[in-house]
N, C-alpha and C positions, 0 to 999 in steps of 0.2 A: 805280245801283250794286248789285253783287251782293252776297251775304251775306258773301264773303271779303274784301272791302273795308271792309265795316262795322266790322269788329273783329278784332284778331288772335287766334288760337288757339293750341294746341299747336304747339310747333315738332318738324318731324319731318325725316327725310332726311338722307342722308350729309353733305351741305354744310352742314346748318342748324345749326352749332356754336353753342353760347349765347356771347352778347356782352353785356357790362355796359353798361347805361344808355344814355340816349338819345346820339345821335351829338352830339358838341360840337365835334370837330375838323373835321368835313366838313358845315357847317349847309346847304350849297346842294343835297347830294345827294339828300335826301329829296324835294323838289318837283321836281327834275329828272327822278328816276326815274319819278314818276308820268306827267309830261308827256310824257316821250319814250316810254313804254309806250302812251299813249294816241294820240299822233302816229304810232306805228306800227300803230295799230288792233289791239292786242292784249288780250285780257282779262286780268286777272290770273292766273287759272288757266294760260292758255296760255303766259304768259310764264314763270311760275314752272316749269311743266313742261320748257319748253326750257332753262332755267337751271340745272335739277336742283335746285330749292329746293321747299319746300312754298308754298302760296300764303299761308299765314299767315305765314311767315317774310318772303317778299316785301312782304307789307303792313306788316310791322314795319319794313321798311327804307324803303318809301314814307312812313311817318308819322313817322319819325326816332325810332323807339324803339329801332333796332339800328344800327349801323355796318357797312357792307359792307366785306368783305375785298377786298385787290387782285384775287384769282381771281374773286371773284363781280362786280367792277366790269368786269373784261374780258370775262367772260362776257355780261352785260348790255349792254354797249356793241355786241358782235358781233350780238346778238339784235335790237338795236334800230337796227341799221345806223349806228352814230355812234362817236364816239371817248369814251375815259376821260376827256380833258379837256371834252367837252360835258357829260358826265355831273357832272362836279366844278362846272360852272358857269361855265367858263372861257370868255372870248370866242372864238367862232369866226369865223375869218376870212371876210369877205366872199367869195362864191362867184363866178367869173368868169361873165358872162351869155353871152359868146361863146366857143365851142370852135373852134380852127381845125382844119382837116382834117389838118394835118401833126401835129397832137398826139395824133391818135387812134390808138391802138396796139391791134393785133388781138389778141384772146384767145379761145383754143380751148377748148372744153367740151363733152364729150358728143357729139362730132363736128360741131357748129356752130362758127361763128366769128362773134365779137362786136367791135364798135367803140362805145365808149361816146360817145353823141352829145348827151349833154347834162350838166349839171353834177352831180357825185355828191352823195349825202346828202339829196337832196329828196324829197319825198312821191311825185313824179310821176318816174319815169325813162324815159329815150329812149335807144335801141340803134339801131344798123345790124347786121342780122343777115345772115349768109349761111347757108342752110340746104341741105347737100349732098343728093342724091338717096338715098334709103332710109334716112335717118338720123332716129331718133325719131319715125316716123311712126306707130308703134303705141302711144304712150303717150297715154293718155287724161288729161286735166288737168282737175281740178275744184277750185277755191279761190277765197277771197273777193277782190275787185277787179274792175277794169275793164281790158280791153285794147283797144288800137287798133293797127291795122297797115296798111300800105301798101305794095304790090308796086313794087318799082324795076324789076327785071329777072327773066325767067323766069315760070313760072307755079306757083301756089300751090294746093295741095289743102287747104281748110279744113272740117273737120267739125265742125258745131254742132249738139248734140244729134243728131236722126235725120236732119238735113240735110246734104249735101254740096255745097260750093260751090267752083268753080273760079275762081280770079282771076289776071288778067294784070295787065302794067305799067299803073299809073295806078289800079288798083282798090284798094279799101280796105274795112277792116271794123271795127267798133266794138261790143263785145259785153260782157255781163256773164260774168266769169269763173267764176262759180258753174255757167254752163252747160257740161257736158261737151264738151270740144273736143279736136280733133287737129290738128297743123299738118305739113305734108309738101310736098315739092318734088314736082310733077308730072312734070318731065322730067329726063332725066340730067345736065343742065347745072347744075341746082340752081335756087334762087331766092334773091333777094336783097330784102330789105324793112326798112322802117322800123318799129320797134316802140316803143310807148309802154305802160307798165304802172303800176299805181298801188301795187303792192305789193312791188317789188324790193328793198326793204329787210327785209322779214319773213323768217323761216323759211319761210313757204310759197312764196317764190320758187322754190324748187327743182321745186315742182309746176308751175310754169308753162314754166321753162326746161330742166328735165330736171337733170342734174349740176350741181352748183355752179360758177358761173364761176371760172375758176382750176384747177380740178380736171382730170385728165387723162382723156380718154374711156375 
């Protein structure tokens, strides 16, 4: 546990308005906030920075000494890849174990096309991805987590550190995402692959996939 979690300090920042007393109306929020932050593998400092809060203020929210406002709940839910309902401790519906091909809707972002290939809201996320030729190949990605990819069609050029690998259909790669890496299609027809990542719920997902899913290129 770092020093920011050990005890609250002075509250600073534009969103750290004073709030009276421990939270009594939302008793489940404090433990949920800490559990979901840790599930997202974020430090107190990183989560507070992403939410526009001071670490001390977020610590007070996690220990029940302050009650979060609705804008804070919305911001933290987005950062932790969950819903306000889950932050409030409400029962989360069971996620379907099976995802049918007909239910996979394509989403374009940063020139790539994505199909959700697993249940949303889990720590490990799976996607089917089409990478066009010449798209995002110059982006170097470095971030916490693990990645696994499997080439379905086409040829993939994967740069890991100082090594370059050409992968064809049936080839796969599994690597630590802290290794600087680049992903690009080798041929004009592009490449299609299965992609599994452990950190798609966190803000650092953009470092892996480029522009956020749902944004226009």
